[in-house]
Structure formats: structure tokens, C-alpha cells
PyMOL commands that place a pseudoatom at each C-alpha (Angstrom):
pseudoatom trace, name=CA, resn=MET, resi=1, chain=A, elem=C, hetatm=0, pos=[-166.408, -220.510, 71.565]
pseudoatom trace, name=CA, resn=PHE, resi=2, chain=A, elem=C, hetatm=0, pos=[-165.186, -221.270, 75.107]
pseudoatom trace, name=CA, resn=PHE, resi=3, chain=A, elem=C, hetatm=0, pos=[-168.041, -222.950, 76.506]
pseudoatom trace, name=CA, resn=ASN, resi=4, chain=A, elem=C, hetatm=0, pos=[-169.185, -225.047, 72.991]
pseudoatom trace, name=CA, resn=CYS, resi=5, chain=A, elem=C, hetatm=0, pos=[-168.989, -228.624, 73.446]
pseudoatom trace, name=CA, resn=SER, resi=6, chain=A, elem=C, hetatm=0, pos=[-169.371, -231.474, 70.882]
pseudoatom trace, name=CA, resn=SER, resi=7, chain=A, elem=C, hetatm=0, pos=[-169.296, -235.064, 71.115]
pseudoatom trace, name=CA, resn=THR, resi=8, chain=A, elem=C, hetatm=0, pos=[-169.849, -237.931, 68.232]
pseudoatom trace, name=CA, resn=ILE, resi=9, chain=A, elem=C, hetatm=0, pos=[-171.713, -241.056, 68.898]
pseudoatom trace, name=CA, resn=ASN, resi=10, chain=A, elem=C, hetatm=0, pos=[-171.802, -244.027, 66.732]
pseudoatom trace, name=CA, resn=SER, resi=11, chain=A, elem=C, hetatm=0, pos=[-175.080, -246.100, 66.020]
pseudoatom trace, name=CA, resn=LYS, resi=12, chain=A, elem=C, hetatm=0, pos=[-176.264, -249.029, 64.699]
pseudoatom trace, name=CA, resn=LEU, resi=13, chain=A, elem=C, hetatm=0, pos=[-179.496, -247.739, 63.788]
pseudoatom trace, name=CA, resn=SER, resi=14, chain=A, elem=C, hetatm=0, pos=[-180.356, -246.035, 60.230]
pseudoatom trace, name=CA, resn=PRO, resi=15, chain=A, elem=C, hetatm=0, pos=[-180.326, -242.019, 60.374]
pseudoatom trace, name=CA, resn=LYS, resi=16, chain=A, elem=C, hetatm=0, pos=[-183.928, -242.219, 59.723]
pseudoatom trace, name=CA, resn=ALA, resi=17, chain=A, elem=C, hetatm=0, pos=[-184.531, -244.712, 62.866]
pseudoatom trace, name=CA, resn=VAL, resi=18, chain=A, elem=C, hetatm=0, pos=[-182.577, -242.675, 65.148]
pseudoatom trace, name=CA, resn=VAL, resi=19, chain=A, elem=C, hetatm=0, pos=[-184.368, -239.185, 63.985]
pseudoatom trace, name=CA, resn=ASP, resi=20, chain=A, elem=C, hetatm=0, pos=[-187.757, -241.210, 64.762]
pseudoatom trace, name=CA, resn=LYS, resi=21, chain=A, elem=C, hetatm=0, pos=[-186.695, -242.425, 68.174]
pseudoatom trace, name=CA, resn=LEU, resi=22, chain=A, elem=C, hetatm=0, pos=[-185.459, -238.998, 69.193]
pseudoatom trace, name=CA, resn=SER, resi=23, chain=A, elem=C, hetatm=0, pos=[-188.332, -237.028, 68.229]
pseudoatom trace, name=CA, resn=GLU, resi=24, chain=A, elem=C, hetatm=0, pos=[-191.222, -239.313, 69.986]
pseudoatom trace, name=CA, resn=GLN, resi=25, chain=A, elem=C, hetatm=0, pos=[-189.091, -238.670, 73.274]
pseudoatom trace, name=CA, resn=LYS, resi=26, chain=A, elem=C, hetatm=0, pos=[-189.331, -236.172, 75.763]
pseudoatom trace, name=CA, resn=LEU, resi=27, chain=A, elem=C, hetatm=0, pos=[-186.371, -234.873, 77.699]
pseudoatom trace, name=CA, resn=ASN, resi=28, chain=A, elem=C, hetatm=0, pos=[-186.277, -233.592, 81.261]
pseudoatom trace, name=CA, resn=ILE, resi=29, chain=A, elem=C, hetatm=0, pos=[-183.475, -232.690, 83.314]
pseudoatom trace, name=CA, resn=LYS, resi=30, chain=A, elem=C, hetatm=0, pos=[-183.395, -231.305, 86.828]
pseudoatom trace, name=CA, resn=GLY, resi=31, chain=A, elem=C, hetatm=0, pos=[-186.491, -230.197, 86.376]
pseudoatom trace, name=CA, resn=LEU, resi=32, chain=A, elem=C, hetatm=0, pos=[-185.771, -228.361, 82.941]
pseudoatom trace, name=CA, resn=GLU, resi=33, chain=A, elem=C, hetatm=0, pos=[-187.846, -229.830, 80.065]
pseudoatom trace, name=CA, resn=PHE, resi=34, chain=A, elem=C, hetatm=0, pos=[-186.163, -229.512, 76.478]
pseudoatom trace, name=CA, resn=ASP, resi=35, chain=A, elem=C, hetatm=0, pos=[-188.085, -229.353, 73.287]
pseudoatom trace, name=CA, resn=VAL, resi=36, chain=A, elem=C, hetatm=0, pos=[-186.930, -232.006, 70.555]
pseudoatom trace, name=CA, resn=LYS, resi=37, chain=A, elem=C, hetatm=0, pos=[-187.622, -230.613, 67.340]
pseudoatom trace, name=CA, resn=PRO, resi=38, chain=A, elem=C, hetatm=0, pos=[-186.462, -232.140, 63.906]
pseudoatom trace, name=CA, resn=SER, resi=39, chain=A, elem=C, hetatm=0, pos=[-185.896, -229.593, 61.274]
pseudoatom trace, name=CA, resn=GLU, resi=40, chain=A, elem=C, hetatm=0, pos=[-183.501, -229.491, 57.970]
pseudoatom trace, name=CA, resn=GLY, resi=41, chain=A, elem=C, hetatm=0, pos=[-181.775, -232.549, 58.710]
pseudoatom trace, name=CA, resn=LEU, resi=42, chain=A, elem=C, hetatm=0, pos=[-180.705, -231.569, 62.198]
pseudoatom trace, name=CA, resn=ILE, resi=43, chain=A, elem=C, hetatm=0, pos=[-182.745, -232.402, 65.821]
pseudoatom trace, name=CA, resn=LYS, resi=44, chain=A, elem=C, hetatm=0, pos=[-182.861, -229.310, 67.963]
pseudoatom trace, name=CA, resn=LEU, resi=45, chain=A, elem=C, hetatm=0, pos=[-183.087, -229.804, 71.522]
pseudoatom trace, name=CA, resn=ILE, resi=46, chain=A, elem=C, hetatm=0, pos=[-183.973, -226.481, 72.991]
pseudoatom trace, name=CA, resn=PRO, resi=47, chain=A, elem=C, hetatm=0, pos=[-184.597, -225.648, 76.726]
pseudoatom trace, name=CA, resn=GLN, resi=48, chain=A, elem=C, hetatm=0, pos=[-188.310, -224.402, 77.607]
pseudoatom trace, name=CA, resn=THR, resi=49, chain=A, elem=C, hetatm=0, pos=[-187.139, -221.402, 80.114]
pseudoatom trace, name=CA, resn=GLU, resi=50, chain=A, elem=C, hetatm=0, pos=[-190.015, -219.048, 79.125]
pseudoatom trace, name=CA, resn=ASN, resi=51, chain=A, elem=C, hetatm=0, pos=[-192.288, -220.171, 82.369]
pseudoatom trace, name=CA, resn=ASP, resi=52, chain=A, elem=C, hetatm=0, pos=[-189.189, -220.790, 84.318]
pseudoatom trace, name=CA, resn=ASP, resi=53, chain=A, elem=C, hetatm=0, pos=[-188.739, -218.816, 87.384]
pseudoatom trace, name=CA, resn=THR, resi=54, chain=A, elem=C, hetatm=0, pos=[-185.097, -219.746, 88.366]
pseudoatom trace, name=CA, resn=SER, resi=55, chain=A, elem=C, hetatm=0, pos=[-182.187, -218.299, 86.318]
pseudoatom trace, name=CA, resn=ARG, resi=56, chain=A, elem=C, hetatm=0, pos=[-180.474, -221.042, 84.537]
pseudoatom trace, name=CA, resn=LEU, resi=57, chain=A, elem=C, hetatm=0, pos=[-177.588, -221.744, 82.373]
pseudoatom trace, name=CA, resn=ALA, resi=58, chain=A, elem=C, hetatm=0, pos=[-178.809, -224.013, 79.734]
pseudoatom trace, name=CA, resn=PRO, resi=59, chain=A, elem=C, hetatm=0, pos=[-177.421, -225.175, 76.447]
pseudoatom trace, name=CA, resn=ILE, resi=60, chain=A, elem=C, hetatm=0, pos=[-178.950, -225.123, 72.879]
pseudoatom trace, name=CA, resn=SER, resi=61, chain=A, elem=C, hetatm=0, pos=[-177.958, -228.486, 71.427]
pseudoatom trace, name=CA, resn=HIS, resi=62, chain=A, elem=C, hetatm=0, pos=[-178.106, -229.560, 67.632]
pseudoatom trace, name=CA, resn=VAL, resi=63, chain=A, elem=C, hetatm=0, pos=[-177.733, -233.271, 66.716]
pseudoatom trace, name=CA, resn=SER, resi=64, chain=A, elem=C, hetatm=0, pos=[-176.870, -233.988, 63.217]
pseudoatom trace, name=CA, resn=ILE, resi=65, chain=A, elem=C, hetatm=0, pos=[-177.291, -237.547, 61.731]
pseudoatom trace, name=CA, resn=GLN, resi=66, chain=A, elem=C, hetatm=0, pos=[-174.970, -239.014, 58.789]
pseudoatom trace, name=CA, resn=GLN, resi=67, chain=A, elem=C, hetatm=0, pos=[-175.164, -242.503, 57.404]
pseudoatom trace, name=CA, resn=ASP, resi=68, chain=A, elem=C, hetatm=0, pos=[-172.016, -244.275, 58.364]
pseudoatom trace, name=CA, resn=GLY, resi=69, chain=A, elem=C, hetatm=0, pos=[-171.713, -247.844, 56.656]
pseudoatom trace, name=CA, resn=THR, resi=70, chain=A, elem=C, hetatm=0, pos=[-174.395, -249.760, 57.772]
pseudoatom trace, name=CA, resn=GLY, resi=71, chain=A, elem=C, hetatm=0, pos=[-175.231, -247.484, 60.920]
pseudoatom trace, name=CA, resn=SER, resi=72, chain=A, elem=C, hetatm=0, pos=[-175.161, -243.647, 61.492]
pseudoatom trace, name=CA, resn=LYS, resi=73, chain=A, elem=C, hetatm=0, pos=[-172.814, -241.409, 62.920]
pseudoatom trace, name=CA, resn=ILE, resi=74, chain=A, elem=C, hetatm=0, pos=[-174.288, -238.717, 65.453]
pseudoatom trace, name=CA, resn=SER, resi=75, chain=A, elem=C, hetatm=0, pos=[-172.855, -235.599, 65.813]
pseudoatom trace, name=CA, resn=LEU, resi=76, chain=A, elem=C, hetatm=0, pos=[-173.942, -233.541, 69.210]
pseudoatom trace, name=CA, resn=LYS, resi=77, chain=A, elem=C, hetatm=0, pos=[-173.053, -229.997, 69.451]
pseudoatom trace, name=CA, resn=SER, resi=78, chain=A, elem=C, hetatm=0, pos=[-173.992, -227.705, 72.141]
pseudoatom trace, name=CA, resn=LYS, resi=79, chain=A, elem=C, hetatm=0, pos=[-173.753, -223.933, 72.999]
pseudoatom trace, name=CA, resn=PRO, resi=80, chain=A, elem=C, hetatm=0, pos=[-174.884, -221.767, 75.673]
pseudoatom trace, name=CA, resn=ARG, resi=81, chain=A, elem=C, hetatm=0, pos=[-178.210, -219.208, 74.931]
pseudoatom trace, name=CA, resn=ARG, resi=82, chain=A, elem=C, hetatm=0, pos=[-177.129, -216.097, 73.218]
pseudoatom trace, name=CA, resn=LEU, resi=83, chain=A, elem=C, hetatm=0, pos=[-178.731, -214.627, 76.795]
pseudoatom trace, name=CA, resn=ASP, resi=84, chain=A, elem=C, hetatm=0, pos=[-176.494, -216.426, 79.069]
pseudoatom trace, name=CA, resn=LEU, resi=85, chain=A, elem=C, hetatm=0, pos=[-173.403, -215.804, 77.023]
pseudoatom trace, name=CA, resn=GLY, resi=86, chain=A, elem=C, hetatm=0, pos=[-172.777, -212.106, 77.860]
pseudoatom trace, name=CA, resn=GLY, resi=87, chain=A, elem=C, hetatm=0, pos=[-172.627, -213.111, 81.509]
pseudoatom trace, name=CA, resn=LEU, resi=88, chain=A, elem=C, hetatm=0, pos=[-170.240, -215.772, 81.007]
pseudoatom trace, name=CA, resn=TYR, resi=89, chain=A, elem=C, hetatm=0, pos=[-167.583, -213.786, 78.935]
pseudoatom trace, name=CA, resn=LEU, resi=90, chain=A, elem=C, hetatm=0, pos=[-168.226, -211.018, 81.474]
pseudoatom trace, name=CA, resn=VAL, resi=91, chain=A, elem=C, hetatm=0, pos=[-166.952, -213.307, 84.283]
pseudoatom trace, name=CA, resn=VAL, resi=92, chain=A, elem=C, hetatm=0, pos=[-164.120, -214.482, 82.159]
pseudoatom trace, name=CA, resn=GLY, resi=93, chain=A, elem=C, hetatm=0, pos=[-162.917, -210.987, 81.356]
pseudoatom trace, name=CA, resn=VAL, resi=94, chain=A, elem=C, hetatm=0, pos=[-162.962, -209.831, 84.989]
pseudoatom trace, name=CA, resn=LEU, resi=95, chain=A, elem=C, hetatm=0, pos=[-161.012, -212.852, 85.761]
pseudoatom trace, name=CA, resn=PHE, resi=96, chain=A, elem=C, hetatm=0, pos=[-158.465, -211.709, 83.268]
pseudoatom trace, name=CA, resn=LEU, resi=97, chain=A, elem=C, hetatm=0, pos=[-158.673, -208.087, 84.570]
pseudoatom trace, name=CA, resn=LEU, resi=98, chain=A, elem=C, hetatm=0, pos=[-157.693, -209.233, 88.162]
pseudoatom trace, name=CA, resn=VAL, resi=99, chain=A, elem=C, hetatm=0, pos=[-154.767, -211.099, 86.839]
pseudoatom trace, name=CA, resn=GLY, resi=100, chain=A, elem=C, hetatm=0, pos=[-153.801, -208.455, 84.610]
pseudoatom trace, name=CA, resn=ILE, resi=101, chain=A, elem=C, hetatm=0, pos=[-153.952, -205.743, 87.383]
pseudoatom trace, name=CA, resn=ALA, resi=102, chain=A, elem=C, hetatm=0, pos=[-152.057, -208.397, 89.706]
pseudoatom trace, name=CA, resn=GLY, resi=103, chain=A, elem=C, hetatm=0, pos=[-149.474, -208.541, 86.957]
pseudoatom trace, name=CA, resn=TYR, resi=104, chain=A, elem=C, hetatm=0, pos=[-149.198, -204.818, 86.619]
pseudoatom trace, name=CA, resn=LEU, resi=105, chain=A, elem=C, hetatm=0, pos=[-148.746, -204.216, 90.235]
pseudoatom trace, name=CA, resn=TYR, resi=106, chain=A, elem=C, hetatm=0, pos=[-146.111, -206.697, 90.235]
pseudoatom trace, name=CA, resn=LEU, resi=107, chain=A, elem=C, hetatm=0, pos=[-144.114, -205.311, 87.400]
pseudoatom trace, name=CA, resn=ALA, resi=108, chain=A, elem=C, hetatm=0, pos=[-145.017, -201.647, 87.939]
pseudoatom trace, name=CA, resn=TYR, resi=109, chain=A, elem=C, hetatm=0, pos=[-143.935, -201.702, 91.730]
pseudoatom trace, name=CA, resn=PRO, resi=110, chain=A, elem=C, hetatm=0, pos=[-141.085, -204.377, 92.423]
pseudoatom trace, name=CA, resn=GLU, resi=111, chain=A, elem=C, hetatm=0, pos=[-140.133, -202.514, 95.646]
pseudoatom trace, name=CA, resn=ARG, resi=112, chain=A, elem=C, hetatm=0, pos=[-143.167, -202.645, 97.366]
pseudoatom trace, name=CA, resn=THR, resi=113, chain=A, elem=C, hetatm=0, pos=[-144.631, -205.641, 99.001]
pseudoatom trace, name=CA, resn=THR, resi=114, chain=A, elem=C, hetatm=0, pos=[-146.056, -208.622, 96.659]
pseudoatom trace, name=CA, resn=ASN, resi=115, chain=A, elem=C, hetatm=0, pos=[-149.057, -209.463, 99.173]
pseudoatom trace, name=CA, resn=VAL, resi=116, chain=A, elem=C, hetatm=0, pos=[-151.418, -206.876, 97.028]
pseudoatom trace, name=CA, resn=PRO, resi=117, chain=A, elem=C, hetatm=0, pos=[-150.845, -209.106, 93.690]
pseudoatom trace, name=CA, resn=LEU, resi=118, chain=A, elem=C, hetatm=0, pos=[-150.985, -212.450, 95.402]
pseudoatom trace, name=CA, resn=ILE, resi=119, chain=A, elem=C, hetatm=0, pos=[-154.151, -211.689, 96.962]
pseudoatom trace, name=CA, resn=LEU, resi=120, chain=A, elem=C, hetatm=0, pos=[-155.742, -210.403, 93.607]
pseudoatom trace, name=CA, resn=ILE, resi=121, chain=A, elem=C, hetatm=0, pos=[-154.280, -213.675, 92.005]
pseudoatom trace, name=CA, resn=GLY, resi=122, chain=A, elem=C, hetatm=0, pos=[-156.046, -215.531, 94.762]
pseudoatom trace, name=CA, resn=ALA, resi=123, chain=A, elem=C, hetatm=0, pos=[-159.073, -214.040, 94.387]
pseudoatom trace, name=CA, resn=ALA, resi=124, chain=A, elem=C, hetatm=0, pos=[-159.253, -214.510, 90.857]
pseudoatom trace, name=CA, resn=VAL, resi=125, chain=A, elem=C, hetatm=0, pos=[-158.207, -218.397, 91.229]
pseudoatom trace, name=CA, resn=LEU, resi=126, chain=A, elem=C, hetatm=0, pos=[-161.121, -218.550, 93.860]
pseudoatom trace, name=CA, resn=ALA, resi=127, chain=A, elem=C, hetatm=0, pos=[-163.560, -216.965, 91.662]
pseudoatom trace, name=CA, resn=PHE, resi=128, chain=A, elem=C, hetatm=0, pos=[-162.503, -219.145, 88.687]
pseudoatom trace, name=CA, resn=ILE, resi=129, chain=A, elem=C, hetatm=0, pos=[-163.202, -222.267, 91.005]
pseudoatom trace, name=CA, resn=ILE, resi=130, chain=A, elem=C, hetatm=0, pos=[-166.663, -221.022, 92.370]
pseudoatom trace, name=CA, resn=PHE, resi=131, chain=A, elem=C, hetatm=0, pos=[-167.308, -220.272, 88.356]
pseudoatom trace, name=CA, resn=ARG, resi=132, chain=A, elem=C, hetatm=0, pos=[-166.204, -223.751, 87.533]
pseudoatom trace, name=CA, resn=VAL, resi=133, chain=A, elem=C, hetatm=0, pos=[-168.152, -225.592, 89.949]
pseudoatom trace, name=CA, resn=ARG, resi=134, chain=A, elem=C, hetatm=0, pos=[-171.319, -223.519, 89.249]
pseudoatom trace, name=CA, resn=LEU, resi=135, chain=A, elem=C, hetatm=0, pos=[-171.045, -224.379, 85.613]
pseudoatom trace, name=CA, resn=GLN, resi=136, chain=A, elem=C, hetatm=0, pos=[-170.201, -227.899, 86.152]
pseudoatom trace, name=CA, resn=SER, resi=137, chain=A, elem=C, hetatm=0, pos=[-173.457, -228.161, 88.345]
pseudoatom trace, name=CA, resn=SER, resi=138, chain=A, elem=C, hetatm=0, pos=[-175.551, -226.381, 85.789]
pseudoatom trace, name=CA, resn=TYR, resi=139, chain=A, elem=C, hetatm=0, pos=[-174.369, -225.964, 82.051]
pseudoatom trace, name=CA, resn=TYR, resi=140, chain=A, elem=C, hetatm=0, pos=[-172.201, -229.027, 81.843]
pseudoatom trace, name=CA, resn=HIS, resi=141, chain=A, elem=C, hetatm=0, pos=[-174.771, -231.210, 83.704]
pseudoatom trace, name=CA, resn=TYR, resi=142, chain=A, elem=C, hetatm=0, pos=[-177.360, -230.392, 81.280]
pseudoatom trace, name=CA, resn=ILE, resi=143, chain=A, elem=C, hetatm=0, pos=[-174.741, -231.078, 78.367]
pseudoatom trace, name=CA, resn=ALA, resi=144, chain=A, elem=C, hetatm=0, pos=[-173.889, -234.628, 80.028]
pseudoatom trace, name=CA, resn=GLY, resi=145, chain=A, elem=C, hetatm=0, pos=[-177.798, -235.524, 80.155]
pseudoatom trace, name=CA, resn=ILE, resi=146, chain=A, elem=C, hetatm=0, pos=[-178.403, -234.431, 76.640]
pseudoatom trace, name=CA, resn=ARG, resi=147, chain=A, elem=C, hetatm=0, pos=[-175.379, -236.629, 75.941]
pseudoatom trace, name=CA, resn=LYS, resi=148, chain=A, elem=C, hetatm=0, pos=[-176.814, -239.598, 77.736]
pseudoatom trace, name=CA, resn=PHE, resi=149, chain=A, elem=C, hetatm=0, pos=[-180.364, -239.048, 76.240]
pseudoatom trace, name=CA, resn=VAL, resi=150, chain=A, elem=C, hetatm=0, pos=[-179.028, -239.371, 72.604]
pseudoatom trace, name=CA, resn=ARG, resi=151, chain=A, elem=C, hetatm=0, pos=[-176.769, -242.362, 73.438]
pseudoatom trace, name=CA, resn=GLU, resi=152, chain=A, elem=C, hetatm=0, pos=[-179.635, -244.184, 75.009]
pseudoatom trace, name=CA, resn=ASN, resi=153, chain=A, elem=C, hetatm=0, pos=[-181.979, -243.626, 72.416]
pseudoatom trace, name=CA, resn=ALA, resi=154, chain=A, elem=C, hetatm=0, pos=[-179.678, -244.045, 69.527]
pseudoatom trace, name=CA, resn=GLN, resi=155, chain=A, elem=C, hetatm=0, pos=[-178.610, -247.535, 70.373]
for i in range(1, 155): cmd.bond("trace and resi %d" % i, "trace and resi %d" % (i + 1))
show_as sticks, trace
zoom trace
């Protein structure tokens, strides 16, 4: 929901040529290999994390290809693995909880100092910035690499 990404790429190649070209390639982004598997009109890009020692937030991507005039229209949809989704929603929930507690303290005790709510909101903002930078350097970096891979091989 929050972390799903999609994009559309136009290609001059026919859908069959795009499928053939993408299927014969190997994808490696930042040391993480992705399996490129054609199935049921889709191409699935699945990360190989079973032998990986490091904990990674990796996307599963689906590439669908439709005929568009003389070329093809390629739709790329990426989402986190179900295993990773719980941690992402937990972090977002904690951020909302911090802001909610700060709002409650500010509204329930207006005669008291506003330092505690401001510190809580500052902690939530700092945690969000760290969370966003970590996502940008891992999850969204993988999605950008997959998008680049599809764009280069579909031309």
C-alpha cells in the first residue's frame, strides 16, 4: 500500500521480443541477485535472499507487457516481500504513535510546558528521516535498478 511503486515504459519492440530479451538476462543490484522468471504473461523479478547473510529490504517486481501500436507498453509494479512488510508498518505505526502522544500531551495539559510534545515530535521527525534515508539506500535503490534494467533491455 504505502511502499508499492509502479511505472510505465514504452518500447519499440514487440511484446514477445521484450519477453525474450528480459528472460535471457541476469540481474544483480548491489550484490543481490534477482531471478528473472517469465510466467503467465508476466515476468517476475524475485530476489534471491535465501543464501544471504545480511538482512535486506528487497522488492518483488512484476513486469506486464501489452501490445501498443507497433511497439509495446511495459508496466512495472514493485512491492516489498511479505516478510519485510511487517517491519515497515511497525516503524510507520511507531511514528504515528509518537505524534499522537505528543498531540495528546499538548492538548490535555496546555498549562504545562510544551517541551515534551516538541521533543516527541522532533524524535518522530528524526526517526522518519533516518527511516526514509535507509529506504532510499536499499528498497528504492533496488526498484530504480530494476526499472533501469527493464528500460535498457526493452529498447
